N, CA, C and O of each residue as an XYZ file, in Angstrom:
564
protein
N     -62.819     42.297     -7.972
C     -61.390     42.073     -7.966
C     -61.052     41.088     -6.857
O     -61.422     41.287     -5.700
N     -60.356     40.040     -7.217
C     -59.986     39.000     -6.260
C     -58.799     39.469     -5.424
O     -57.740     39.787     -5.965
N     -58.976     39.512     -4.106
C     -57.881     39.833     -3.192
C     -57.673     38.699     -2.191
O     -57.089     38.902     -1.126
N     -58.151     37.515     -2.537
C     -58.056     36.372     -1.632
C     -56.616     35.925     -1.444
O     -55.743     36.247     -2.250
N     -56.379     35.187     -0.380
C     -55.048     34.632     -0.117
C     -54.587     33.734     -1.266
O     -53.413     33.750     -1.637
N     -55.514     32.952     -1.828
C     -55.170     32.075     -2.943
C     -54.699     32.875     -4.153
O     -53.707     32.522     -4.790
N     -55.419     33.961     -4.469
C     -55.041     34.760     -5.632
C     -53.710     35.472     -5.410
O     -52.919     35.609     -6.343
N     -53.460     35.922     -4.194
C     -52.176     36.551     -3.880
C     -51.055     35.542     -4.116
O     -50.034     35.886     -4.712
N     -51.231     34.292     -3.655
C     -50.214     33.255     -3.874
C     -50.037     32.971     -5.365
O     -48.911     32.819     -5.839
N     -51.149     32.900     -6.104
C     -51.071     32.620     -7.538
C     -50.330     33.736     -8.273
O     -49.583     33.468     -9.215
N     -50.531     34.970     -7.853
C     -49.930     36.132     -8.519
C     -48.469     36.326     -8.157
O     -47.740     37.010     -8.875
N     -48.037     35.741     -7.068
C     -46.686     35.952     -6.549
C     -45.692     35.008     -7.234
O     -45.194     34.058     -6.629
N     -45.418     35.297     -8.513
C     -44.448     34.511     -9.280
C     -43.806     35.449    -10.304
O     -44.422     36.435    -10.709
N     -42.581     35.150    -10.723
C     -41.885     36.061    -11.649
C     -42.615     36.258    -12.977
O     -42.577     37.346    -13.551
N     -43.282     35.201    -13.468
C     -43.977     35.315    -14.755
C     -45.065     36.385    -14.723
O     -45.358     36.999    -15.749
N     -45.659     36.610    -13.569
C     -46.706     37.632    -13.422
C     -46.103     38.959    -12.963
O     -46.396     40.004    -13.545
N     -45.273     38.929    -11.939
C     -44.726     40.162    -11.378
C     -43.887     40.940    -12.381
O     -43.824     42.168    -12.306
N     -43.245     40.258    -13.313
C     -42.459     40.943    -14.341
C     -43.333     41.687    -15.347
O     -42.816     42.480    -16.133
N     -44.642     41.449    -15.342
C     -45.565     42.097    -16.275
C     -46.313     43.265    -15.634
O     -47.248     43.795    -16.235
N     -45.926     43.670    -14.445
C     -46.618     44.688    -13.649
C     -47.109     45.853    -14.502
O     -46.312     46.552    -15.127
N     -48.440     46.058    -14.524
C     -49.077     47.133    -15.298
C     -49.679     48.206    -14.398
O     -50.341     49.124    -14.882
N     -49.456     48.096    -13.112
C     -50.075     49.029    -12.188
C     -51.447     48.545    -11.770
O     -52.048     47.691    -12.423
N     -51.929     49.093    -10.686
C     -53.233     48.699    -10.162
C     -53.145     48.396     -8.686
O     -52.637     49.201     -7.906
N     -53.643     47.226     -8.300
C     -53.720     46.862     -6.900
C     -52.495     46.049     -6.484
O     -52.061     45.134     -7.185
N     -51.955     46.410     -5.324
C     -50.779     45.730     -4.778
C     -51.076     45.285     -3.353
O     -51.775     45.970     -2.606
N     -50.537     44.132     -2.991
C     -50.584     43.653     -1.610
C     -49.265     44.054     -0.972
O     -48.206     43.850     -1.565
N     -49.312     44.624      0.233
C     -48.063     44.933      0.916
C     -48.041     44.264      2.279
O     -49.078     44.005      2.890
N     -46.833     43.996      2.731
C     -46.609     43.365      4.022
C     -45.409     44.049      4.638
O     -44.261     43.732      4.325
N     -45.687     44.982      5.508
C     -44.634     45.771      6.143
C     -44.597     45.400      7.626
O     -45.129     46.121      8.470
N     -43.967     44.277      7.926
C     -43.917     43.809      9.318
C     -45.308     43.430      9.790
O     -45.961     42.580      9.184
N     -45.766     44.053     10.869
C     -47.093     43.693     11.391
C     -48.256     44.284     10.577
O     -49.413     43.919     10.789
N     -47.947     45.190      9.653
C     -48.992     45.849      8.868
C     -49.115     45.173      7.502
O     -48.141     45.085      6.753
N     -50.317     44.700      7.187
C     -50.590     44.111      5.879
C     -51.777     44.848      5.292
O     -52.669     45.280      6.021
N     -51.790     44.993      3.977
C     -52.914     45.670      3.365
C     -52.766     45.782      1.867
O     -51.942     45.104      1.253
N     -53.583     46.654      1.284
C     -53.613     46.878     -0.155
C     -53.207     48.303     -0.454
O     -53.367     49.201      0.373
N     -52.679     48.495     -1.645
C     -52.268     49.806     -2.111
C     -52.605     49.885     -3.587
O     -52.421     48.906     -4.309
N     -53.093     51.025     -4.053
C     -53.406     51.196     -5.468
C     -52.488     52.254     -6.078
O     -52.284     53.326     -5.508
N     -51.940     51.926     -7.251
C     -51.167     52.895     -8.028
C     -51.395     52.601     -9.507
O     -51.219     51.468     -9.954
N     -51.787     53.619    -10.258
C     -52.012     53.417    -11.696
C     -50.698     53.317    -12.467
O     -50.684     52.872    -13.614
N     -49.600     53.726    -11.846
C     -48.294     53.678    -12.495
C     -47.361     52.796    -11.665
O     -47.073     53.126    -10.515
N     -46.882     51.678    -12.228
C     -46.004     50.798    -11.460
C     -44.751     51.489    -10.932
O     -44.194     51.075     -9.915
N     -44.303     52.545    -11.622
C     -43.112     53.269    -11.178
C     -43.375     54.079     -9.905
O     -42.443     54.425     -9.180
N     -44.647     54.377     -9.639
C     -44.984     55.213     -8.479
C     -45.461     54.401     -7.282
O     -45.865     54.977     -6.272
N     -45.422     53.086     -7.376
C     -45.929     52.270     -6.270
C     -45.053     52.422     -5.041
O     -43.886     52.803     -5.127
N     -45.635     52.119     -3.909
C     -44.932     52.201     -2.636
C     -43.820     51.165     -2.582
O     -43.946     50.083     -3.154
N     -42.742     51.491     -1.901
C     -41.633     50.539     -1.749
C     -42.061     49.326     -0.930
O     -41.432     48.271     -1.013
N     -43.122     49.466     -0.142
C     -43.594     48.361      0.690
C     -44.494     47.392     -0.067
O     -44.870     46.350      0.472
N     -44.844     47.722     -1.314
C     -45.740     46.850     -2.075
C     -44.986     45.612     -2.528
O     -43.968     45.706     -3.213
N     -45.483     44.483     -2.149
C     -44.786     43.246     -2.433
C     -45.311     42.537     -3.676
O     -44.527     42.019     -4.471
N     -46.620     42.512     -3.848
C     -47.199     41.660     -4.888
C     -48.243     42.432     -5.690
O     -49.191     42.981     -5.127
N     -48.059     42.469     -7.003
C     -49.046     43.055     -7.912
C     -50.146     42.033     -8.150
O     -49.864     40.866     -8.423
N     -51.408     42.468     -8.048
C     -52.566     41.609     -8.285
C     -53.242     42.043     -9.588
O     -53.976     43.031     -9.602
N     -53.002     41.316    -10.677
C     -53.572     41.741    -11.964
C     -55.090     41.577    -12.003
O     -55.641     40.602    -11.493
N     -55.743     42.548    -12.617
C     -57.182     42.453    -12.866
C     -57.409     41.507    -14.042
O     -56.484     41.203    -14.794
N     -58.634     41.054    -14.189
C     -58.980     40.158    -15.294
C     -58.660     40.794    -16.643
O     -58.115     40.124    -17.520
N     -58.988     42.075    -16.828
C     -58.709     42.727    -18.113
C     -57.202     42.839    -18.366
O     -56.772     42.797    -19.519
N     -56.397     42.980    -17.313
C     -54.947     43.043    -17.490
C     -54.390     41.679    -17.923
O     -53.486     41.609    -18.755
N     -54.933     40.607    -17.354
C     -54.509     39.265    -17.767
C     -54.868     39.047    -19.237
O     -54.069     38.510    -20.004
N     -56.060     39.464    -19.620
C     -56.479     39.321    -21.015
C     -55.593     40.161    -21.923
O     -55.263     39.732    -23.029
N     -55.205     41.342    -21.479
C     -54.295     42.180    -22.270
C     -52.928     41.502    -22.418
O     -52.326     41.560    -23.491
N     -52.432     40.862    -21.356
C     -51.153     40.152    -21.434
C     -51.229     39.009    -22.441
O     -50.218     38.626    -23.030
N     -52.423     38.471    -22.637
C     -52.611     37.390    -23.596
C     -52.853     37.913    -25.009
O     -52.901     37.130    -25.957
N     -53.005     39.222    -25.158
C     -53.258     39.793    -26.478
C     -54.723     39.756    -26.858
O     -55.069     39.834    -28.037
N     -55.588     39.636    -25.853
C     -57.025     39.616    -26.123
C     -57.523     41.051    -26.071
O     -57.666     41.636    -24.998
N     -57.785     41.605    -27.245
C     -58.217     42.995    -27.306
C     -59.445     43.193    -28.177
O     -59.817     44.322    -28.497
N     -60.074     42.086    -28.558
C     -61.266     42.197    -29.392
C     -62.206     41.035    -29.089
O     -61.797     40.019    -28.526
N     -63.468     41.201    -29.469
C     -64.455     40.152    -29.230
C     -64.074     38.841    -29.908
O     -64.148     37.800    -29.255
N     -63.665     38.826    -31.197
C     -63.288     37.538    -31.802
C     -62.117     36.865    -31.084
O     -62.115     35.646    -30.916
N     -61.121     37.650    -30.658
C     -59.994     37.081    -29.926
C     -60.465     36.526    -28.594
O     -60.036     35.449    -28.179
N     -61.354     37.263    -27.917
C     -61.898     36.811    -26.643
C     -62.676     35.508    -26.828
O     -62.512     34.565    -26.055
N     -63.519     35.464    -27.853
C     -64.302     34.255    -28.105
C     -63.396     33.056    -28.379
O     -63.675     31.953    -27.909
N     -62.321     33.257    -29.131
C     -61.374     32.180    -29.408
C     -60.723     31.704    -28.110
O     -60.596     30.501    -27.886
N     -60.313     32.640    -27.257
C     -59.683     32.270    -25.985
C     -60.630     31.484    -25.098
O     -60.234     30.487    -24.494
N     -61.890     31.929    -25.015
C     -62.866     31.210    -24.201
C     -63.106     29.811    -24.765
O     -63.203     28.847    -24.005
N     -63.201     29.692    -26.084
C     -63.372     28.374    -26.701
C     -62.196     27.467    -26.331
O     -62.395     26.316    -25.942
N     -60.966     27.990    -26.453
C     -59.789     27.192    -26.112
C     -59.795     26.810    -24.636
O     -59.442     25.688    -24.272
N     -60.207     27.769    -23.778
C     -60.191     27.518    -22.344
C     -61.102     26.353    -21.965
O     -60.757     25.538    -21.110
N     -62.264     26.282    -22.606
C     -63.253     25.300    -22.185
C     -63.368     24.077    -23.079
O     -63.906     23.060    -22.641
N     -62.886     24.135    -24.311
C     -63.152     23.038    -25.228
C     -61.926     22.401    -25.867
O     -62.064     21.435    -26.617
N     -60.712     22.923    -25.586
C     -59.521     22.289    -26.147
C     -59.377     20.893    -25.566
O     -59.473     20.711    -24.352
N     -59.150     19.920    -26.411
C     -59.081     18.549    -25.927
C     -57.871     18.293    -25.049
O     -57.939     17.439    -24.165
N     -56.751     19.004    -25.258
C     -55.569     18.714    -24.445
C     -55.665     19.275    -23.034
O     -54.827     18.955    -22.190
N     -56.670     20.107    -22.756
C     -56.853     20.608    -21.394
C     -57.574     19.598    -20.512
O     -57.449     19.652    -19.288
N     -58.330     18.673    -21.112
C     -59.172     17.763    -20.340
C     -60.034     18.571    -19.373
O     -60.183     18.212    -18.205
N     -60.597     19.665    -19.878
C     -61.309     20.605    -19.023
C     -62.813     20.385    -19.097
O     -63.353     19.968    -20.122
N     -63.465     20.672    -17.993
C     -64.923     20.647    -17.960
C     -65.398     21.538    -16.822
O     -64.629     21.877    -15.922
N     -66.653     21.908    -16.870
C     -67.243     22.730    -15.821
C     -67.574     21.890    -14.602
O     -67.891     20.706    -14.713
N     -67.496     22.512    -13.453
C     -67.941     21.913    -12.211
C     -68.798     22.974    -11.515
O     -68.287     24.036    -11.161
N     -70.072     22.710    -11.316
C     -70.968     23.693    -10.720
C     -70.685     23.811     -9.227
O     -70.609     22.803     -8.525
N     -70.526     25.057     -8.735
C     -70.371     25.328     -7.311
C     -71.307     26.468     -6.976
O     -71.755     27.183     -7.873
N     -71.616     26.655     -5.683
C     -72.504     27.766     -5.321
C     -71.939     29.128     -5.719
O     -72.695     30.011     -6.124
N     -70.601     29.316     -5.610
C     -70.013     30.627     -5.894
C     -69.890     30.894     -7.388
O     -70.353     31.930     -7.867
N     -69.281     29.987     -8.123
C     -69.016     30.154     -9.549
C     -69.082     28.812    -10.226
O     -68.939     27.775     -9.578
N     -69.296     28.821    -11.521
C     -69.023     27.614    -12.293
C     -67.552     27.715    -12.635
O     -67.137     28.648    -13.322
N     -66.767     26.776    -12.171
C     -65.316     26.890    -12.301
C     -64.762     25.796    -13.181
O     -65.372     24.741    -13.353
N     -63.601     26.063    -13.732
C     -62.925     25.121    -14.611
C     -62.065     24.173    -13.797
O     -61.411     24.581    -12.838
N     -62.070     22.926    -14.179
C     -61.193     21.946    -13.554
C     -60.258     21.397    -14.617
O     -60.692     21.092    -15.728
N     -58.997     21.270    -14.293
C     -58.040     20.553    -15.121
C     -57.810     19.225    -14.424
O     -57.425     19.204    -13.255
N     -58.036     18.120    -15.113
C     -57.791     16.792    -14.563
C     -58.419     16.596    -13.188
O     -57.904     15.820    -12.383
N     -59.509     17.278    -12.910
C     -60.255     17.151    -11.658
C     -59.442     17.474    -10.411
O     -59.852     17.099     -9.312
N     -58.301     18.158    -10.538
C     -57.495     18.443     -9.350
C     -57.383     19.934     -9.032
O     -57.026     20.291     -7.909
N     -57.677     20.807     -9.988
C     -57.538     22.236     -9.761
C     -58.902     22.902     -9.845
O     -59.668     22.650    -10.775
N     -59.196     23.736     -8.888
C     -60.451     24.485     -8.893
C     -60.129     25.960     -8.709
O     -59.232     26.325     -7.949
N     -60.865     26.788     -9.406
C     -60.626     28.220     -9.340
C     -61.931     28.893     -8.953
O     -62.965     28.684     -9.587
N     -61.869     29.704     -7.905
C     -63.070     30.269     -7.304
C     -63.522     31.586     -7.922
O     -64.658     32.003     -7.699
N     -62.664     32.251     -8.694
C     -63.026     33.556     -9.250
C     -62.582     33.624    -10.709
O     -61.739     32.836    -11.137
N     -63.141     34.556    -11.470
C     -62.694     34.722    -12.855
C     -61.206     35.072    -12.945
O     -60.524     34.615    -13.862
N     -60.694     35.875    -12.006
C     -59.273     36.226    -12.037
C     -58.396     34.981    -11.884
O     -57.404     34.829    -12.597
N     -58.758     34.095    -10.960
C     -57.981     32.866    -10.774
C     -58.036     32.001    -12.031
O     -57.023     31.443    -12.453
N     -59.213     31.895    -12.618
C     -59.378     31.091    -13.826
C     -58.547     31.655    -14.979
O     -57.839     30.905    -15.651
N     -58.626     32.969    -15.214
C     -57.865     33.587    -16.299
C     -56.366     33.513    -16.028
O     -55.586     33.306    -16.958
N     -55.945     33.680    -14.774
C     -54.520     33.585    -14.461
C     -54.018     32.163    -14.724
O     -52.927     31.981    -15.264
N     -54.802     31.166    -14.350
C     -54.430     29.770    -14.612
C     -54.363     29.502    -16.115
O     -53.458     28.814    -16.588
N     -55.319     30.047    -16.860
C     -55.329     29.878    -18.315
C     -54.095     30.543    -18.924
O     -53.440     29.961    -19.788
N     -53.776     31.757    -18.477
C     -52.598     32.480    -18.968
C     -51.320     31.669    -18.705
O     -50.502     31.484    -19.606
N     -51.157     31.194    -17.480
C     -49.950     30.437    -17.126
C     -49.864     29.130    -17.912
O     -48.774     28.689    -18.276
N     -51.014     28.518    -18.170
C     -51.034     27.275    -18.955
C     -50.632     27.551    -20.408
O     -49.804     26.835    -20.971
N     -51.216     28.583    -21.010
C     -50.969     28.877    -22.426
C     -49.561     29.440    -22.659
O     -48.902     29.058    -23.626
N     -49.098     30.332    -21.795
C     -47.817     31.009    -22.026
C     -46.612     30.240    -21.482
O     -45.525     30.309    -22.055
N     -46.798     29.513    -20.387
C     -45.648     28.901    -19.713
C     -45.809     27.399    -19.468
O     -44.922     26.782    -18.879
N     -46.910     26.802    -19.903
C     -47.187     25.385    -19.695
C     -47.060     25.017    -18.217
O     -46.453     24.006    -17.862
N     -47.646     25.859    -17.364
C     -47.635     25.621    -15.921
C     -49.066     25.482    -15.422
O     -49.994     26.070    -15.976
N     -49.224     24.697    -14.369
C     -50.522     24.528    -13.732
C     -50.382     24.817    -12.243
O     -49.305     24.680    -11.663
N     -51.489     25.216    -11.645
C     -51.520     25.565    -10.228
C     -51.865     24.326     -9.420
O     -52.880     23.679     -9.681
N     -51.023     23.982     -8.427
C     -51.280     22.799     -7.614
C     -51.951     23.128     -6.287
O     -52.083     22.259     -5.425
N     -52.373     24.366     -6.120
C     -52.996     24.810     -4.879
C     -52.037     25.594     -3.997
O     -52.458     26.308     -3.086
N     -50.738     25.456     -4.275
C     -49.719     26.163     -3.510
C     -48.706     26.878     -4.393
O     -48.208     27.945     -4.033
N     -48.398     26.288     -5.561
C     -47.373     26.865     -6.435
C     -47.638     26.434     -7.878
O     -48.423     25.522     -8.140
N     -46.956     27.121     -8.811
C     -47.050     26.792    -10.225
C     -46.103     25.640    -10.529
O     -44.931     25.679    -10.154
N     -46.607     24.625    -11.202
C     -45.823     23.450    -11.576
C     -45.679     23.406    -13.091
O     -46.622     23.710    -13.821
N     -44.490     23.026    -13.559
C     -44.307     22.794    -14.991
C     -45.160     21.601    -15.390
O     -45.129     20.554    -14.743
N     -45.919     21.773    -16.460
C     -46.754     20.686    -16.962
C     -46.756     20.780    -18.472
O     -47.514     21.567    -19.038
N     -45.920     19.989    -19.140
C     -45.872     20.077    -20.599
C     -47.213     19.722    -21.221
O     -47.988     18.932    -20.681
N     -47.459     20.329    -22.370
C     -48.677     20.023    -23.109
C     -48.660     18.550    -23.489
O     -47.652     18.053    -23.991
N     -49.783     17.832    -23.251
C     -49.815     16.406    -23.575
C     -49.555     16.145    -25.058
O     -50.012     16.889    -25.926
N     -48.826     15.093    -25.321
C     -48.610     14.626    -26.692
C     -48.980     13.157    -26.722
O     -49.243     12.561    -25.677
N     -49.004     12.575    -27.889
C     -49.350     11.153    -27.991
C     -48.308     10.289    -27.290
O     -48.614      9.164    -26.895
N     -47.079     10.793    -27.125
C     -46.031     10.029    -26.462
C     -46.206      9.988    -24.949
O     -45.884      8.981    -24.318
N     -46.726     11.097    -24.345
C     -46.787     11.112    -22.888
C     -48.184     10.966    -22.305
O     -48.363     11.155    -21.102
N     -49.169     10.639    -23.116
C     -50.516     10.366    -22.620
C     -50.621      8.875    -22.322
O     -50.315      8.029    -23.162
N     -51.055      8.585    -21.126
C     -51.189      7.174    -20.734
C     -52.569      6.650    -21.063
O     -52.864      5.483    -20.804
């Protein structure tokens, strides 16, 4: 489970927080920072600021609940021509790059980026989610 600073920033947006399914939360209560787990979002601590979705929760939000659906999603993630995506080998993970500017260090970051791209046409710029419309023949240079 990714609990990195990057993943916390990626998860801290209304498109993700509004889907809270329970699980791991990051809290920041003044000088005290840490993690909290609750299986029920209604029972989480009032100090919990950010829900950190697991990879399976992101896949569930995408409607991936079977092997054929999963295989289709993976094919789209890596081989759709409008993503301009390719693998980049790193010591930690083989990660996906969009337009050679975005790198994702964990499966959770990769799936969250894929979810945001497919559902909201947004891409991660390293600090925040940016609107990025799907390329068309009119806007491709």
